[in-house]
N, CA, C and O atoms as a DFTB+ gen file, in Angstrom:
732 C
 N C O
     1  1     -35.986     -38.931      -0.363
     2  2     -36.278     -37.519      -0.216
     3  2     -37.170     -37.078      -1.375
     4  3     -37.112     -37.602      -2.487
     5  1     -37.979     -36.106      -1.057
     6  2     -38.894     -35.625      -2.073
     7  2     -38.199     -34.646      -3.001
     8  3     -37.109     -34.147      -2.724
     9  1     -38.850     -34.401      -4.075
    10  2     -38.300     -33.472      -5.072
    11  2     -38.147     -32.067      -4.485
    12  3     -37.173     -31.376      -4.784
    13  1     -39.085     -31.647      -3.666
    14  2     -39.041     -30.315      -3.067
    15  2     -37.814     -30.174      -2.152
    16  3     -37.166     -29.128      -2.160
    17  1     -37.493     -31.177      -1.388
    18  2     -36.321     -31.142      -0.513
    19  2     -35.055     -31.020      -1.344
    20  3     -34.154     -30.261      -0.987
    21  1     -34.973     -31.747      -2.435
    22  2     -33.798     -31.668      -3.316
    23  2     -33.644     -30.276      -3.909
    24  3     -32.537     -29.744      -3.982
    25  1     -34.743     -29.696      -4.327
    26  2     -34.684     -28.346      -4.915
    27  2     -34.202     -27.340      -3.874
    28  3     -33.348     -26.508      -4.180
    29  1     -34.727     -27.395      -2.658
    30  2     -34.313     -26.479      -1.599
    31  2     -32.848     -26.706      -1.244
    32  3     -32.097     -25.748      -1.064
    33  1     -32.437     -27.975      -1.143
    34  2     -31.052     -28.291      -0.826
    35  2     -30.100     -27.763      -1.897
    36  3     -29.059     -27.189      -1.576
    37  1     -30.452     -27.955      -3.161
    38  2     -29.614     -27.448      -4.252
    39  2     -29.573     -25.923      -4.261
    40  3     -28.533     -25.333      -4.551
    41  1     -30.687     -25.290      -3.950
    42  2     -30.726     -23.828      -3.895
    43  2     -29.829     -23.304      -2.765
    44  3     -29.086     -22.343      -2.967
    45  1     -29.889     -23.914      -1.602
    46  2     -29.049     -23.503      -0.476
    47  2     -27.579     -23.716      -0.804
    48  3     -26.752     -22.845      -0.536
    49  1     -27.246     -24.865      -1.382
    50  2     -25.852     -25.133      -1.754
    51  2     -25.369     -24.158      -2.824
    52  3     -24.217     -23.726      -2.789
    53  1     -26.225     -23.811      -3.763
    54  2     -25.863     -22.845      -4.798
    55  2     -25.591     -21.465      -4.213
    56  3     -24.630     -20.798      -4.595
    57  1     -26.447     -21.041      -3.281
    58  2     -26.227     -19.744      -2.632
    59  2     -24.955     -19.754      -1.790
    60  3     -24.227     -18.762      -1.761
    61  1     -24.684     -20.845      -1.114
    62  2     -23.455     -20.965      -0.336
    63  2     -22.226     -20.895      -1.239
    64  3     -21.262     -20.197      -0.925
    65  1     -22.258     -21.607      -2.346
    66  2     -21.136     -21.582      -3.293
    67  2     -20.949     -20.179      -3.875
    68  3     -19.819     -19.716      -4.032
    69  1     -22.057     -19.504      -4.195
    70  2     -21.965     -18.149      -4.736
    71  2     -21.382     -17.194      -3.699
    72  3     -20.587     -16.321      -4.049
    73  1     -21.762     -17.342      -2.426
    74  2     -21.220     -16.487      -1.371
    75  2     -19.732     -16.693      -1.179
    76  3     -18.988     -15.728      -1.002
    77  1     -19.290     -17.940      -1.212
    78  2     -17.856     -18.233      -1.068
    79  2     -17.091     -17.674      -2.262
    80  3     -16.012     -17.105      -2.097
    81  1     -17.638     -17.831      -3.452
    82  2     -16.967     -17.303      -4.647
    83  2     -16.874     -15.782      -4.593
    84  3     -15.846     -15.205      -4.947
    85  1     -17.949     -15.136      -4.149
    86  2     -17.940     -13.678      -4.056
    87  2     -16.921     -13.199      -3.029
    88  3     -16.225     -12.210      -3.260
    89  1     -16.829     -13.891      -1.903
    90  2     -15.879     -13.514      -0.860
    91  2     -14.438     -13.621      -1.356
    92  3     -13.619     -12.746      -1.077
    93  1     -14.134     -14.670      -2.077
    94  2     -12.748     -14.888      -2.495
    95  2     -12.419     -14.226      -3.829
    96  3     -11.271     -14.286      -4.269
    97  1     -13.370     -13.610      -4.468
    98  2     -13.127     -12.944      -5.742
    99  2     -12.290     -11.693      -5.500
   100  3     -12.687     -10.840      -4.706
   101  1     -11.143     -11.560      -6.165
   102  2     -10.287     -10.396      -5.888
   103  2     -10.775      -9.133      -6.597
   104  3     -11.546      -9.188      -7.555
   105  1     -10.300      -7.999      -6.094
   106  2     -10.552      -6.734      -6.780
   107  2      -9.814      -6.731      -8.112
   108  3      -8.837      -7.463      -8.269
   109  1     -10.250      -5.937      -9.063
   110  2      -9.519      -5.864     -10.340
   111  2      -8.093      -5.358     -10.120
   112  3      -7.835      -4.579      -9.203
   113  1      -7.186      -5.804     -10.958
   114  2      -5.787      -5.360     -10.864
   115  2      -5.688      -3.888     -11.251
   116  3      -6.454      -3.397     -12.080
   117  1      -4.745      -3.204     -10.645
   118  2      -4.500      -1.802     -10.992
   119  2      -3.875      -1.731     -12.382
   120  3      -3.179      -2.657     -12.800
   121  1      -4.116      -0.661     -13.081
   122  2      -3.477      -0.489     -14.383
   123  2      -1.995      -0.171     -14.173
   124  3      -1.616       0.341     -13.119
   125  1      -1.161      -0.470     -15.163
   126  2       0.277      -0.206     -14.997
   127  2       0.548       1.274     -14.747
   128  3      -0.039       2.149     -15.383
   129  1       1.444       1.527     -13.815
   130  2       1.823       2.891     -13.475
   131  2       2.824       3.424     -14.491
   132  3       3.445       2.657     -15.226
   133  1       2.973       4.719     -14.524
   134  2       4.005       5.348     -15.337
   135  2       5.227       5.527     -14.441
   136  3       5.144       6.176     -13.398
   137  1       6.346       4.960     -14.837
   138  2       7.568       5.084     -14.033
   139  2       8.048       6.531     -14.068
   140  3       8.095       7.156     -15.127
   141  1       8.399       7.049     -12.906
   142  2       8.903       8.413     -12.802
   143  2       9.929       8.473     -11.696
   144  3      10.133       7.493     -10.980
   145  1      10.571       9.602     -11.551
   146  2      11.585       9.760     -10.517
   147  2      10.902       9.775      -9.150
   148  3      10.067      10.641      -8.888
   149  1      11.249       8.822      -8.275
   150  2      10.602       8.785      -6.961
   151  2      11.073       9.923      -6.075
   152  3      12.237      10.322      -6.125
   153  1      10.163      10.443      -5.265
   154  2      10.506      11.540      -4.374
   155  2       9.625      11.486      -3.143
   156  3       8.414      11.288      -3.240
   157  1      10.233      11.662      -1.999
   158  2       9.461      11.732      -0.762
   159  2       8.864      13.125      -0.553
   160  3       7.762      13.254      -0.020
   161  1       9.570      14.141      -0.961
   162  2       9.103      15.496      -0.684
   163  2       8.072      15.989      -1.696
   164  3       7.449      17.026      -1.472
   165  1       7.879      15.285      -2.786
   166  2       6.856      15.670      -3.752
   167  2       5.535      14.973      -3.490
   168  3       4.653      14.988      -4.349
   169  1       5.377      14.365      -2.332
   170  2       4.190      13.567      -2.075
   171  2       3.284      14.213      -1.036
   172  3       3.672      14.329       0.127
   173  1       2.079      14.637      -1.433
   174  2       1.164      15.284      -0.497
   175  2       0.760      14.380       0.664
   176  3       0.439      14.872       1.746
   177  1       0.772      13.063       0.452
   178  2       0.400      12.154       1.522
   179  2       1.374      12.290       2.690
   180  3       0.962      12.310       3.850
   181  1       2.652      12.382       2.383
   182  2       3.658      12.578       3.426
   183  2       3.558      13.987       3.977
   184  3       3.540      14.192       5.190
   185  1       3.492      14.944       3.086
   186  2       3.502      16.329       3.519
   187  2       2.266      16.676       4.327
   188  3       2.338      17.523       5.218
   189  1       1.129      16.042       4.042
   190  2      -0.086      16.296       4.808
   191  2       0.048      15.761       6.225
   192  3      -0.622      16.241       7.139
   193  1       0.905      14.775       6.408
   194  2       1.118      14.223       7.737
   195  2       1.938      15.169       8.607
   196  3       1.972      15.021       9.829
   197  1       2.592      16.131       7.986
   198  2       3.330      17.140       8.737
   199  2       2.291      18.056       9.364
   200  3       1.531      18.723       8.661
   201  1       2.266      18.082      10.672
   202  2       1.206      18.815      11.360
   203  2       1.572      20.286      11.447
   204  3       2.294      20.713      12.347
   205  1       1.060      21.052      10.493
   206  2       1.341      22.478      10.474
   207  2       0.277      23.185       9.657
   208  3      -0.527      22.558       8.968
   209  1       0.291      24.480       9.751
   210  2      -0.600      25.274       8.929
   211  2       0.094      25.763       7.678
   212  3      -0.482      26.531       6.907
   213  1       1.317      25.332       7.467
   214  2       2.088      25.814       6.326
   215  2       1.576      25.193       5.027
   216  3       1.073      24.069       5.021
   217  1       1.708      25.922       3.949
   218  2       1.400      25.388       2.636
   219  2       2.673      24.782       2.075
   220  3       3.720      25.429       2.037
   221  1       2.577      23.562       1.651
   222  2       3.757      22.884       1.127
   223  2       3.831      23.039      -0.384
   224  3       2.817      22.945      -1.075
   225  1       5.010      23.272      -0.883
   226  2       5.236      23.452      -2.305
   227  2       5.515      22.084      -2.919
   228  3       6.669      21.671      -3.035
   229  1       4.451      21.386      -3.310
   230  2       4.594      20.020      -3.787
   231  2       3.810      19.788      -5.063
   232  3       2.799      20.442      -5.318
   233  1       4.282      18.865      -5.845
   234  2       3.593      18.481      -7.077
   235  2       2.485      17.489      -6.738
   236  3       2.495      16.904      -5.655
   237  1       1.522      17.288      -7.654
   238  2       0.475      16.300      -7.402
   239  2       1.066      14.899      -7.244
   240  3       2.043      14.544      -7.904
   241  1       0.466      14.123      -6.371
   242  2       0.909      12.761      -6.106
   243  2       0.642      11.865      -7.317
   244  3      -0.424      11.959      -7.926
   245  1       1.583      11.010      -7.670
   246  2       1.310      10.063      -8.746
   247  2       0.323       9.001      -8.268
   248  3       0.291       8.651      -7.088
   249  1      -0.462       8.507      -9.178
   250  2      -1.434       7.478      -8.830
   251  2      -0.740       6.160      -8.548
   252  3       0.350       5.889      -9.053
   253  1      -1.395       5.344      -7.728
   254  2      -0.910       3.988      -7.517
   255  2      -1.071       3.211      -8.804
   256  3      -1.907       3.542      -9.645
   257  1      -0.276       2.191      -8.948
   258  2      -0.417       1.344     -10.125
   259  2       0.345       0.050      -9.952
   260  3       1.010      -0.183      -8.943
   261  1       0.227      -0.776     -10.959
   262  2       1.002      -2.011     -10.971
   263  2       2.302      -1.733     -11.724
   264  3       2.485      -0.657     -12.293
   265  1       3.186      -2.703     -11.718
   266  2       4.500      -2.519     -12.341
   267  2       4.361      -2.213     -13.826
   268  3       3.612      -2.892     -14.528
   269  1       5.072      -1.199     -14.315
   270  2       5.086      -0.946     -15.757
   271  2       5.721      -2.136     -16.490
   272  3       6.464      -2.918     -15.897
   273  1       5.424      -2.254     -17.754
   274  2       5.972      -3.363     -18.551
   275  2       7.495      -3.352     -18.499
   276  3       8.119      -2.309     -18.696
   277  1       8.090      -4.507     -18.236
   278  2       9.538      -4.643     -18.212
   279  2      10.205      -4.082     -16.971
   280  3      11.432      -4.003     -16.920
   281  1       9.426      -3.690     -15.964
   282  2       9.973      -3.076     -14.753
   283  2      10.522      -4.162     -13.836
   284  3       9.826      -5.135     -13.546
   285  1      11.759      -4.007     -13.379
   286  2      12.381      -4.943     -12.439
   287  2      12.832      -4.165     -11.212
   288  3      13.752      -3.352     -11.293
   289  1      12.197      -4.407     -10.093
   290  2      12.505      -3.689      -8.857
   291  2      13.881      -4.071      -8.335
   292  3      14.195      -5.254      -8.196
   293  1      14.702      -3.065      -8.046
   294  2      16.022      -3.311      -7.473
   295  2      16.182      -2.676      -6.087
   296  3      17.088      -3.040      -5.338
   297  1      15.304      -1.729      -5.749
   298  2      15.345      -1.130      -4.413
   299  2      13.959      -0.605      -4.063
   300  3      13.073      -0.514      -4.913
   301  1      13.799      -0.265      -2.793
   302  2      12.525       0.230      -2.280
   303  2      12.798       1.528      -1.531
   304  3      13.705       1.585      -0.700
   305  1      12.022       2.571      -1.817
   306  2      12.122       3.846      -1.121
   307  2      10.889       3.994      -0.243
   308  3       9.763       3.927      -0.735
   309  1      11.098       4.197       1.059
   310  2      10.000       4.370       2.007
   311  2      10.072       5.783       2.564
   312  3      11.128       6.230       3.010
   313  1       8.939       6.486       2.536
   314  2       8.859       7.870       2.979
   315  2       7.875       7.972       4.139
   316  3       6.752       7.474       4.054
   317  1       8.300       8.617       5.217
   318  2       7.420       8.804       6.361
   319  2       7.844      10.053       7.126
   320  3       8.952      10.558       6.947
   321  1       6.959      10.540       7.971
   322  2       7.290      11.708       8.781
   323  2       8.445      11.331       9.687
   324  3       8.462      10.248      10.273
   325  1       9.407      12.227       9.799
   326  2      10.592      11.968      10.621
   327  2      10.197      11.734      12.070
   328  3       9.302      12.402      12.589
   329  1      10.854      10.796      12.720
   330  2      10.525      10.519      14.127
   331  2      10.973      11.650      15.037
   332  3      11.832      12.454      14.674
   333  1      10.387      11.700      16.211
   334  2      10.833      12.654      17.212
   335  2       9.915      13.834      17.429
   336  3      10.108      14.585      18.385
   337  1       8.924      14.025      16.577
   338  2       8.030      15.165      16.768
   339  2       6.913      14.779      17.732
   340  3       6.338      13.696      17.634
   341  1       6.618      15.679      18.659
   342  2       5.489      15.463      19.554
   343  2       4.215      15.788      18.787
   344  3       4.248      16.611      17.873
   345  1       3.093      15.164      19.134
   346  2       1.847      15.478      18.434
   347  2       1.555      16.973      18.477
   348  3       1.626      17.598      19.535
   349  1       1.231      17.528      17.338
   350  2       0.929      18.949      17.239
   351  2       2.134      19.816      16.959
   352  3       1.975      20.999      16.659
   353  1       3.338      19.268      17.044
   354  2       4.539      20.040      16.753
   355  2       4.660      20.290      15.257
   356  3       4.237      19.480      14.432
   357  1       5.244      21.424      14.937
   358  2       5.558      21.723      13.546
   359  2       6.879      21.036      13.225
   360  3       7.934      21.442      13.711
   361  1       6.813      20.002      12.410
   362  2       8.021      19.260      12.055
   363  2       7.938      18.861      10.592
   364  3       7.403      17.799      10.276
   365  1       8.450      19.682       9.703
   366  2       8.314      19.375       8.286
   367  2       9.334      18.368       7.766
   368  3       9.408      18.136       6.560
   369  1      10.113      17.775       8.646
   370  2      11.131      16.843       8.168
   371  2      10.523      15.504       7.786
   372  3       9.578      15.025       8.413
   373  1      11.088      14.913       6.742
   374  2      10.618      13.638       6.219
   375  2      11.785      12.657       6.241
   376  3      12.900      12.992       5.841
   377  1      11.518      11.469       6.703
   378  2      12.540      10.413       6.701
   379  2      12.359       9.595       5.432
   380  3      11.268       9.100       5.148
   381  1      13.438       9.459       4.675
   382  2      13.384       8.610       3.489
   383  2      14.461       7.541       3.619
   384  3      15.640       7.833       3.817
   385  1      14.015       6.296       3.501
   386  2      14.901       5.155       3.676
   387  2      14.867       4.327       2.393
   388  3      13.798       3.992       1.882
   389  1      16.059       4.005       1.882
   390  2      16.179       3.150       0.701
   391  2      16.662       1.782       1.151
   392  3      17.649       1.661       1.876
   393  1      15.950       0.755       0.707
   394  2      16.276      -0.633       1.034
   395  2      16.669      -1.372      -0.240
   396  3      16.226      -1.023      -1.334
   397  1      17.510      -2.401      -0.085
   398  2      17.871      -3.266      -1.209
   399  2      18.222      -4.638      -0.645
   400  3      18.227      -4.836       0.570
   401  1      18.514      -5.576      -1.529
   402  2      19.002      -6.878      -1.092
   403  2      18.088      -8.024      -1.460
   404  3      17.080      -7.856      -2.145
   405  1      18.474      -9.198      -0.981
   406  2      17.654     -10.384      -1.209
   407  2      16.295     -10.168      -0.569
   408  3      16.197      -9.654       0.546
   409  1      15.284     -10.550      -1.256
   410  2      13.934     -10.361      -0.746
   411  2      13.159      -9.304      -1.504
   412  3      11.971      -9.111      -1.244
   413  1      13.801      -8.612      -2.437
   414  2      13.103      -7.594      -3.244
   415  2      11.944      -8.228      -4.023
   416  3      10.859      -7.653      -4.119
   417  1      12.190      -9.422      -4.577
   418  2      11.133     -10.087      -5.347
   419  2       9.936     -10.427      -4.464
   420  3       8.792     -10.343      -4.911
   421  1      10.192     -10.807      -3.218
   422  2       9.103     -11.113      -2.290
   423  2       8.293      -9.852      -1.975
   424  3       7.072      -9.913      -1.839
   425  1       8.976      -8.714      -1.862
   426  2       8.285      -7.439      -1.621
   427  2       7.391      -7.113      -2.817
   428  3       6.226      -6.752      -2.651
   429  1       7.942      -7.244      -4.014
   430  2       7.157      -6.972      -5.225
   431  2       5.952      -7.889      -5.296
   432  3       4.848      -7.439      -5.604
   433  1       6.149      -9.167      -5.015
   434  2       5.035     -10.123      -5.032
   435  2       3.980      -9.771      -3.989
   436  3       2.784      -9.923      -4.241
   437  1       4.414      -9.300      -2.818
   438  2       3.462      -8.926      -1.769
   439  2       2.598      -7.741      -2.210
   440  3       1.406      -7.695      -1.906
   441  1       3.194      -6.791      -2.921
   442  2       2.401      -5.669      -3.433
   443  2       1.511      -6.091      -4.593
   444  3       0.465      -5.483      -4.824
   445  1       1.911      -7.118      -5.322
   446  2       1.093      -7.602      -6.442
   447  2      -0.092      -8.435      -5.987
   448  3      -0.970      -8.745      -6.792
   449  1      -0.136      -8.805      -4.707
   450  2      -1.255      -9.603      -4.197
   451  2      -2.556      -8.834      -4.395
   452  3      -2.614      -7.623      -4.177
   453  1      -3.583      -9.541      -4.804
   454  2      -4.877      -8.906      -5.043
   455  2      -5.641      -8.729      -3.737
   456  3      -5.593      -9.593      -2.861
   457  1      -6.326      -7.639      -3.611
   458  2      -7.137      -7.354      -2.434
   459  2      -8.457      -8.103      -2.512
   460  3      -8.934      -8.449      -3.592
   461  1      -9.034      -8.343      -1.344
   462  2     -10.366      -8.940      -1.296
   463  2     -11.374      -7.933      -1.817
   464  3     -11.304      -6.750      -1.484
   465  1     -12.310      -8.396      -2.632
   466  2     -13.338      -7.509      -3.150
   467  2     -14.429      -7.283      -2.104
   468  3     -14.927      -6.167      -1.952
   469  1     -14.793      -8.332      -1.395
   470  2     -15.838      -8.241      -0.385
   471  2     -15.199      -7.959       0.963
   472  3     -14.335      -8.710       1.415
   473  1     -15.616      -6.892       1.598
   474  2     -15.094      -6.529       2.909
   475  2     -16.065      -7.035       3.979
   476  3     -17.274      -6.839       3.858
   477  1     -15.553      -7.673       5.006
   478  2     -16.402      -8.263       6.040
   479  2     -16.449      -7.456       7.323
   480  3     -16.766      -8.002       8.380
   481  1     -16.143      -6.174       7.257
   482  2     -16.136      -5.357       8.467
   483  2     -17.529      -5.271       9.078
   484  3     -17.664      -4.965      10.263
   485  1     -18.560      -5.535       8.291
   486  2     -19.923      -5.475       8.818
   487  2     -20.199      -6.597       9.806
   488  3     -21.170      -6.527      10.560
   489  1     -19.367      -7.627       9.817
   490  2     -19.574      -8.742      10.731
   491  2     -18.957      -8.494      12.102
   492  3     -19.099      -9.331      12.993
   493  1     -18.287      -7.387      12.289
   494  2     -17.734      -7.045      13.585
   495  2     -16.422      -7.729      13.909
   496  3     -15.950      -7.644      15.043
   497  1     -15.829      -8.394      12.957
   498  2     -14.575      -9.102      13.218
   499  2     -13.358      -8.245      12.881
   500  3     -12.239      -8.754      12.818
   501  1     -13.565      -6.985      12.671
   502  2     -12.475      -6.133      12.202
   503  2     -12.168      -4.998      13.171
   504  3     -11.867      -3.885      12.740
   505  1     -12.240      -5.257      14.454
   506  2     -11.942      -4.208      15.420
   507  2     -10.450      -4.170      15.695
   508  3      -9.716      -5.090      15.331
   509  1     -10.014      -3.114      16.330
   510  2      -8.608      -3.000      16.694
   511  2      -7.851      -2.045      15.798
   512  3      -8.409      -1.434      14.886
   513  1      -6.561      -1.931      16.085
   514  2      -5.698      -1.041      15.329
   515  2      -5.397      -1.612      13.959
   516  3      -5.485      -2.819      13.737
   517  1      -5.044      -0.732      13.052
   518  2      -4.630      -1.182      11.734
   519  2      -3.508      -0.287      11.223
   520  3      -3.293       0.826      11.704
   521  1      -2.813      -0.811      10.241
   522  2      -1.640      -0.158       9.690
   523  2      -1.999       1.135       8.955
   524  3      -2.908       1.161       8.125
   525  1      -1.271       2.201       9.274
   526  2      -1.334       3.430       8.492
   527  2      -0.027       3.444       7.695
   528  3       0.984       3.959       8.173
   529  1      -0.044       2.878       6.480
   530  2       1.220       2.622       5.788
   531  2       1.936       3.883       5.326
   532  3       1.306       4.896       5.021
   533  1       3.247       3.805       5.279
   534  2       4.025       4.914       4.727
   535  2       3.900       4.916       3.203
   536  3       3.345       3.989       2.612
   537  1       4.414       5.952       2.590
   538  2       4.472       5.997       1.130
   539  2       5.644       5.125       0.690
   540  3       6.750       5.253       1.215
   541  1       5.403       4.246      -0.268
   542  2       6.430       3.329      -0.745
   543  2       6.589       3.493      -2.252
   544  3       5.608       3.593      -2.989
   545  1       7.828       3.518      -2.687
   546  2       8.164       3.521      -4.107
   547  2       8.976       2.257      -4.399
   548  3       9.915       1.947      -3.665
   549  1       8.634       1.534      -5.445
   550  2       9.473       0.451      -5.947
   551  2      10.298       1.046      -7.078
   552  3       9.748       1.649      -7.999
   553  1      11.607       0.881      -7.013
   554  2      12.539       1.574      -7.907
   555  2      13.344       0.549      -8.701
   556  3      13.727      -0.494      -8.171
   557  1      13.602       0.855      -9.989
   558  2      14.417      -0.043     -10.816
   559  2      15.857       0.467     -10.892
   560  3      16.201       1.474     -10.273
   561  1      16.688      -0.233     -11.651
   562  2      18.117       0.135     -11.697
   563  2      18.381       1.429     -12.452
   564  3      19.484       1.968     -12.361
   565  1      17.402       1.950     -13.196
   566  2      17.582       3.233     -13.876
   567  2      17.246       4.411     -12.958
   568  3      17.477       5.566     -13.316
   569  1      16.700       4.117     -11.772
   570  2      16.339       5.177     -10.843
   571  2      14.894       5.621     -10.946
   572  3      14.466       6.506     -10.205
   573  1      14.132       5.021     -11.855
   574  2      12.711       5.355     -11.968
   575  2      11.909       4.421     -11.066
   576  3      12.351       3.315     -10.754
   577  1      10.743       4.868     -10.657
   578  2       9.937       4.056      -9.768
   579  2       8.454       4.298      -9.947
   580  3       8.030       5.167     -10.708
   581  1       7.675       3.504      -9.224
   582  2       6.222       3.679      -9.203
   583  2       5.732       3.380      -7.795
   584  3       6.413       2.719      -7.011
   585  1       4.542       3.878      -7.489
   586  2       3.943       3.684      -6.168
   587  2       2.967       2.520      -6.214
   588  3       1.918       2.613      -6.851
   589  1       3.304       1.429      -5.546
   590  2       2.343       0.329      -5.475
   591  2       1.313       0.602      -4.381
   592  3       1.592       1.316      -3.418
   593  1       0.145       0.037      -4.536
   594  2      -0.873       0.170      -3.504
   595  2      -0.772      -1.018      -2.554
   596  3      -0.595      -2.154      -2.996
   597  1      -0.885      -0.763      -1.257
   598  2      -0.890      -1.857      -0.302
   599  2      -2.143      -2.688      -0.533
   600  3      -3.239      -2.131      -0.604
   601  1      -2.012      -4.010      -0.652
   602  2      -3.219      -4.837      -0.796
   603  2      -4.058      -4.751       0.477
   604  3      -3.526      -4.532       1.565
   605  1      -5.353      -4.923       0.335
   606  2      -6.276      -4.829       1.470
   607  2      -6.634      -6.226       1.974
   608  3      -6.726      -7.177       1.198
   609  1      -6.834      -6.328       3.285
   610  2      -7.268      -7.599       3.857
   611  2      -8.791      -7.707       3.781
   612  3      -9.443      -6.862       3.169
   613  1      -9.356      -8.740       4.399
   614  2     -10.803      -8.948       4.317
   615  2     -11.600      -7.862       5.023
   616  3     -12.814      -7.781       4.839
   617  1     -10.951      -7.029       5.823
   618  2     -11.624      -5.920       6.487
   619  2     -11.497      -4.617       5.688
   620  3     -12.070      -3.595       6.065
   621  1     -10.745      -4.660       4.587
   622  2     -10.535      -3.460       3.793
   623  2      -9.375      -2.619       4.286
   624  3      -9.201      -1.483       3.845
   625  1      -8.581      -3.161       5.193
   626  2      -7.433      -2.440       5.746
   627  2      -6.163      -2.830       4.999
   628  3      -6.073      -3.937       4.468
   629  1      -5.179      -1.931       4.954
   630  2      -3.923      -2.263       4.278
   631  2      -3.226      -3.454       4.949
   632  3      -3.128      -3.526       6.174
   633  1      -2.757      -4.359       4.138
   634  2      -2.017      -5.514       4.635
   635  2      -0.644      -5.068       5.127
   636  3      -0.026      -4.193       4.521
   637  1      -0.163      -5.658       6.214
   638  2       1.153      -5.298       6.723
   639  2       2.264      -6.189       6.176
   640  3       3.435      -5.975       6.490
   641  1       1.912      -7.183       5.363
   642  2       2.926      -8.092       4.829
   643  2       3.995      -7.379       4.001
   644  3       5.179      -7.638       4.217
   645  1       3.637      -6.487       3.054
   646  2       4.704      -5.818       2.290
   647  2       5.679      -5.042       3.181
   648  3       6.889      -5.086       2.959
   649  1       5.165      -4.340       4.176
   650  2       6.030      -3.558       5.059
   651  2       6.921      -4.469       5.912
   652  3       8.087      -4.154       6.148
   653  1       6.375      -5.590       6.368
   654  2       7.194      -6.558       7.119
   655  2       8.344      -7.070       6.254
   656  3       9.467      -7.211       6.738
   657  1       8.072      -7.350       4.983
   658  2       9.118      -7.838       4.076
   659  2      10.149      -6.745       3.783
   660  3      11.343      -7.029       3.683
   661  1       9.690      -5.498       3.646
   662  2      10.617      -4.380       3.416
   663  2      11.568      -4.240       4.598
   664  3      12.767      -4.033       4.413
   665  1      11.041      -4.352       5.799
   666  2      11.873      -4.189       6.998
   667  2      12.925      -5.282       7.156
   668  3      13.852      -5.129       7.951
   669  1      12.799      -6.374       6.421
   670  2      13.804      -7.450       6.446
   671  2      14.944      -7.184       5.461
   672  3      15.965      -7.871       5.499
   673  1      14.779      -6.197       4.584
   674  2      15.815      -5.870       3.605
   675  2      16.947      -5.083       4.273
   676  3      16.841      -4.672       5.428
   677  1      18.019      -4.887       3.525
   678  2      19.174      -4.125       4.006
   679  2      18.963      -2.641       3.735
   680  3      18.562      -2.261       2.635
   681  1      19.230      -1.806       4.729
   682  2      19.113      -0.356       4.556
   683  2      20.331       0.127       3.774
   684  3      21.474      -0.091       4.176
   685  1      20.065       0.782       2.659
   686  2      21.134       1.340       1.830
   687  2      21.384       2.797       2.184
   688  3      22.526       3.256       2.198
   689  1      20.299       3.525       2.472
   690  2      20.414       4.948       2.760
   691  2      19.266       5.339       3.690
   692  3      18.122       4.943       3.465
   693  1      19.563       6.101       4.713
   694  2      18.546       6.562       5.662
   695  2      18.854       8.025       5.943
   696  3      19.872       8.349       6.554
   697  1      17.972       8.897       5.494
   698  2      18.233      10.331       5.677
   699  2      16.957      11.084       6.024
   700  3      15.843      10.637       5.749
   701  1      17.162      12.228       6.629
   702  2      16.064      13.141       6.951
   703  2      16.118      14.279       5.934
   704  3      17.168      14.883       5.716
   705  1      14.967      14.563       5.313
   706  2      14.895      15.573       4.268
   707  2      13.844      16.606       4.669
   708  3      12.740      16.222       5.055
   709  1      14.143      17.888       4.592
   710  2      13.128      18.884       4.910
   711  2      12.080      18.971       3.797
   712  3      12.404      18.906       2.612
   713  1      10.842      19.118       4.201
   714  2       9.759      19.301       3.218
   715  2       9.832      20.709       2.671
   716  3      10.100      21.647       3.422
   717  1       9.598      20.881       1.365
   718  2       9.652      22.233       0.796
   719  2       8.407      23.034       1.175
   720  3       7.284      22.631       0.872
   721  1       8.613      24.154       1.831
   722  2       7.492      25.001       2.252
   723  2       7.342      26.162       1.284
   724  3       8.324      26.808       0.916
   725  1       6.099      26.424       0.871
   726  2       5.838      27.509      -0.067
   727  2       5.742      28.855       0.636
   728  3       5.996      29.892       0.022
   729  1       5.378      28.853       1.913
   730  2       5.260      30.121       2.623
   731  2       6.045      30.130       3.894
   732  3       6.049      31.131       4.610
């Protein structure tokens, strides 16, 4: 083979290797969150899902983050709009479910998974439904918690693995809580 063929071949292989590296390169890790008292009713993400014109009396949502130093998850709090409301109905109730048991470490590891940096939705392989995740708090034995971010798949959509693992845990508490309305 001639020198020119070798140069072109090496250039193509280099570009291919760079593309594969870029695709598999993860997004930067989130900075550690500040542990605080978890609450379903203080979260605008949940309250905004309540279909109404009412103004909700809620504090600003805490930012997503990674586990604070020394944080050991002992339970998971999941917050979502209470079931049973027809679309367009005024239903300010929020369902909050606390999970515990074997598998907590797997849930924490699933949230610690790094998201893909390069999203391939431009290739058309990302059609169909995707998860609209509930608000999740990872809570330690002192009762403080933080909000982990759902890792994203190659399409930039939230991964359903953490939620699947949460649903395998034991339900400790399942209650319906009214959202605080300011007006």
